[in-house]
C-alpha positions in Angstrom: 2.5 6.7 -5.2 3.2 5.9 -8.9 0.3 3.9 -10.4 1.0 4.4 -14.1 2.8 1.1 -14.5 0.0 -0.9 -13.1 -2.6 1.0 -15.1 -0.6 0.3 -18.3 -0.4 -3.4 -17.5 -4.1 -3.6 -16.8 -5.0 -1.7 -20.0 -3.0 -4.3 -22.1 -4.4 -7.3 -20.2 -7.2 -9.3 -21.8 -9.0 -10.9 -18.9 -11.1 -14.1 -19.0 -14.8 -13.6 -18.6 -14.4 -14.7 -14.9 -11.8 -12.0 -14.4 -13.6 -9.1 -16.2 -15.3 -7.9 -13.0 -11.9 -8.0 -11.2 -10.3 -5.8 -13.8 -13.0 -3.1 -13.5 -13.0 -3.2 -9.8 -9.2 -3.2 -9.6 -8.9 -0.1 -11.9 -11.5 1.7 -9.7 -9.7 0.7 -6.5 -6.4 2.0 -7.9 -8.0 5.2 -9.1 -9.7 5.9 -5.7 -6.8 4.9 -3.5 -3.5 6.7 -4.1 -2.0 4.5 -1.3 -3.2 1.3 -2.9 0.2 -0.4 -2.7 0.5 0.1 1.1 -0.5 -2.6 3.6 -1.6 0.3 5.9 -4.7 0.8 3.6 -7.0 -1.2 5.8 -9.8 -2.0 3.3 -7.4 -3.7 1.0 -4.2 -3.3 -1.1 -2.5 -4.4 -4.2 -0.5 -7.7 -3.9 1.6 -9.4 -6.5 2.0 -13.1 -7.0 3.0 -15.7 -9.6 2.5 -19.0 -11.2 6.1 -20.3 -10.9 7.0 -23.0 -13.4 10.1 -25.2 -13.5 12.7 -24.5 -16.1 11.4 -27.3 -18.3 7.7 -26.2 -17.8 6.9 -29.7 -16.4 5.7 -28.5 -12.9 4.5 -25.5 -11.0 5.3 -24.5 -7.4 2.7 -24.0 -4.7 3.1 -23.0 -1.1 1.1 -24.1 1.9 0.5 -20.8 3.6 1.2 -20.8 7.3 -1.3 -18.2 8.4 -4.2 -19.1 6.2 -3.5 -22.9 6.3 -4.2 -23.3 2.5 -2.3 -23.9 -0.7 -1.7 -20.9 -2.9 0.7 -19.6 -5.6 3.7 -17.7 -4.3 3.3 -14.0 -3.7 2.8 -11.2 -1.2 2.4 -7.6 -0.3 3.8 -4.7 -2.3 4.6 -2.6 0.8 4.7 0.6 -1.2 6.5 -0.8 -4.3 4.4 0.0 -7.4 6.5 -2.3 -9.6 4.2 -5.4 -9.3 6.4 -7.5 -11.5 9.5 -6.8 -9.4 7.4 -7.6 -6.2 6.2 -10.9 -7.7 9.9 -11.9 -8.6 11.1 -10.9 -5.1 8.3 -12.8 -3.4 8.8 -15.9 -5.5 12.5 -15.9 -4.6 11.9 -15.3 -0.9 9.2 -17.9 -0.6 10.9 -20.6 -2.6 14.6 -20.0 -1.9 15.2 -20.1 -5.7 17.7 -17.5 -6.9 17.2 -17.9 -10.7 13.8 -16.8 -11.6 12.7 -14.7 -14.6 9.4 -13.6 -16.2 8.0 -15.7 -19.0 6.4 -12.5 -20.2 6.3 -9.0 -18.7 2.5 -8.9 -19.0 -0.2 -10.0 -16.5 -1.0 -13.7 -16.4 -4.1 -13.5 -14.2 -5.8 -11.1 -11.7 -8.0 -11.9 -8.7 -9.7 -10.1 -5.8 -10.1 -12.1 -2.7 -11.1 -11.5 0.9 -8.5 -12.2 3.6 -10.3 -13.2 6.8 -10.0 -11.6 10.2 -7.0 -12.6 12.2 -6.0 -11.6 15.8 -3.6 -9.0 14.3 -5.8 -7.5 11.5 -9.3 -7.1 10.3 -10.7 -8.7 7.2 -9.6 -6.9 4.0 -9.2 -7.5 0.3 -6.2 -8.4 -1.8 -6.2 -7.0 -5.3 -3.8 -9.6 -6.7 -1.8 -9.1 -9.9 -0.3 -12.4 -11.1 2.6 -13.1 -13.5 3.9 -16.3 -15.1 7.5 -16.8 -13.9 10.0 -19.5 -14.7 12.8 -21.0 -12.5 15.7 -21.1 -14.9 17.8 -23.7 -13.1 17.3 -26.8 -11.1 17.9 -25.6 -7.5 16.9 -26.9 -4.2 13.8 -25.4 -2.6 14.1 -23.5 0.8 10.9 -23.0 2.6 10.4 -19.6 4.3 8.7 -19.0 7.6 5.5 -18.0 5.7 5.1 -21.5 4.4 4.3 -24.9 6.0 5.4 -26.7 2.8 6.3 -26.2 -0.8 5.2 -28.6 -3.5 5.9 -28.9 -7.2 2.7 -30.1 -9.0 2.6 -31.6 -12.5 0.1 -31.0 -15.3 -2.5 -33.5 -13.9 -5.1 -31.5 -12.0 -5.4 -34.3 -9.5 -2.0 -33.3 -8.2 -3.4 -29.9 -7.1 -3.6 -29.9 -3.3 -6.5 -27.3 -3.4 -9.8 -26.8 -5.3 -9.7 -23.0 -4.8 -11.2 -21.5 -7.9 -8.5 -19.0 -8.1 -5.7 -21.5 -8.1 -7.5 -23.9 -10.4 -7.9 -21.0 -12.9 -4.1 -20.4 -12.8 -3.5 -24.1 -13.3 -5.9 -24.2 -16.3 -4.2 -21.1 -17.8 -0.8 -22.8 -17.5 -2.1 -25.9 -19.2 -3.5 -23.8 -22.0 -0.3 -21.8 -22.2 1.7 -25.1 -22.5 -0.4 -26.4 -25.4 1.0 -26.0 -28.9 -1.1 -23.4 -30.8 -2.1 -26.1 -33.3 -3.7 -28.2 -30.6 -6.0 -25.4 -29.4 -9.5 -25.8 -30.8 -11.3 -22.6 -31.7 
């Protein structure tokens, strides 16, 4: 299993204070689990997701996850693919039906480690989620996949978020900060 690409991405990534423990734990997890990209690793595995924005940066797309019955960013399992950016792009397209998606940058936008609860088919385990900022480059119709109850574009007003999940709120806040002109950011 080739882990070098992810190591390099994580090395370059400057996490927020909230994410700092995730970065340390993720590097340790990758180091100690050569099969970290495989869903068969029962304690957890690397996943890739994205904050997908509209071509004009006015909205971001969320999915109402069928199995977990919660709103999240688009993303999924690597299933052996160590190119987490390619996985995030593939998952974004599969889950949204959009064909024209590209990275805003090739670097990591956010990281998170979260527990996936027990289901009838699998035991509780962790997702070591690597997230990218992606952009839909055209105005295309959405096509919901079987993994989603619904898809929703949300604007830059936090009251539009259909969840208060700390992880999703952090992505939302990073997007707002990314969208601000540099001259408007107070240091």
